C-alpha positions in Angstrom: -18.9 -2.0 7.1 -15.4 -2.2 5.8 -12.9 0.3 6.8 -9.3 0.6 5.7 -7.4 3.4 7.6 -4.0 4.6 6.6 -1.5 6.2 9.1 2.2 7.1 9.1 2.4 9.6 6.3 4.2 12.9 6.5 7.0 14.9 5.2 10.4 13.7 4.8 13.6 14.7 2.9 15.0 12.8 0.0 16.8 9.7 1.0 14.6 9.3 4.1 12.2 6.8 5.2 8.6 6.4 6.1 6.4 3.6 7.1 2.8 3.5 6.2 0.3 1.3 8.1 -3.3 0.3 7.0 -5.6 -1.0 9.7 -8.6 -3.1 8.4 -11.9 -3.8 9.9 -15.1 -5.4 8.8 -13.6 -7.6 6.1 -12.1 -11.1 5.9 -8.6 -9.8 6.1 -7.0 -13.2 5.9 -8.3 -14.1 2.6 -7.8 -10.6 1.0 -4.8 -9.5 -1.0 -3.6 -6.1 0.1 -2.3 -3.3 -2.1 -0.8 0.2 -1.9 -1.4 2.7 -4.7 -0.5 6.4 -5.0 -1.7 9.3 -6.9 0.3 12.5 -7.5 -1.2 15.8 -8.4 -2.4 15.9 -11.9 -1.7 12.2 -12.5 -3.7 8.9 -12.4 -3.6 6.8 -9.3 -1.0 4.0 -10.0 0.1 0.8 -8.6 2.8 0.5 -5.9 2.8 -2.7 -4.3 0.7 -5.9 -3.3 0.9 -8.9 -1.2 -1.1 -12.0 -0.9 -2.9 -13.7 2.1 0.1 -15.4 3.6 2.6 -12.6 2.9 4.7 -14.8 0.8 3.7 -13.4 -2.6 4.4 -9.7 -3.3 4.8 -7.7 -6.4 6.2 -4.1 -6.9 6.1 -1.5 -9.4 9.5 -1.0 -11.0 9.7 2.5 -9.8 9.7 1.3 -6.2 11.4 -2.0 -6.4 14.4 -2.3 -4.0 13.3 0.7 -2.0 9.9 -0.2 -0.7 8.6 -3.3 1.2 5.1 -4.5 1.7 4.1 -6.6 4.6 1.1 -7.7 6.7 0.1 -9.0 10.1 -2.9 -11.1 9.7 -3.4 -11.3 13.5 -3.5 -7.6 13.8 -5.3 -7.0 10.7 -2.6 -4.5 9.5 -0.8 -4.0 6.2 2.3 -1.9 6.0 4.5 -0.2 3.4 8.2 0.5 4.4 9.4 3.1 2.2 13.2 3.8 2.1 15.4 6.0 0.0 12.5 8.2 -0.8 12.6 10.5 -3.8 10.8 13.8 -4.6 8.9 11.8 -7.3 7.5 9.6 -4.6 5.4 12.4 -3.3 1.8 11.5 -3.6 -1.3 10.6 -1.8 -0.9 6.9 -0.8 -4.0 4.5 -0.7 -4.4 1.2 0.9 -6.7 -1.3 -0.7 -8.1 -4.7 -0.3 -9.2 -7.4 -2.9 -11.0 -10.4 -2.2 -8.9 -13.4 -3.8 -9.5 -17.1 -4.0 -5.9 -18.2 -3.4 -3.3 -17.5 -0.8 -0.7 -16.6 -3.6 -2.9 -14.3 -5.5 -1.9 -10.7 -5.9 -3.7 -7.9 -7.7 -2.0 -5.0 -9.5 -5.0 -3.2 -11.4 -7.2 -0.6 -9.6 -10.4 -2.3 -10.8 -9.5 -5.6 -9.1 -9.7 -4.0 -5.5 -13.0 -4.1 -3.6 -12.3 -1.6 -0.9 -10.2 1.4 -0.5 -8.8 3.8 2.3 -9.1 7.6 2.3 -5.5 8.0 1.5 -2.6 9.8 3.2 -0.2 12.4 2.0 3.4 11.6 1.6 5.7 14.5 0.7 9.4 14.1 -0.2 11.6 17.3 -0.4 14.7 17.7 -2.2 
């Protein structure tokens, strides 16, 4: 059974930082692209960042580019999202997701391309 468990969320003031982690089990982590999505109240779930198998290929939403960094540790089966210079508009439930991909450089940005999802974790940024 595949499990993705997020941790590291919480409340922070604008300009602060948080680091989200996603611990994976039950899947072939080393051949899965990993992604982070978020959903604010009353809005649709949106793409935040993705990373390919090897960690070399990454892609970010324009809204977080330059502030967020996605990474992964294949030995520990963990993906992370370092969030700096947080803004109130970053407030949302953040979800970790995994997508089976054929190539190490493949990344995924669409919700429907992901096979597994975590339960989500709240991030609140106050002004």
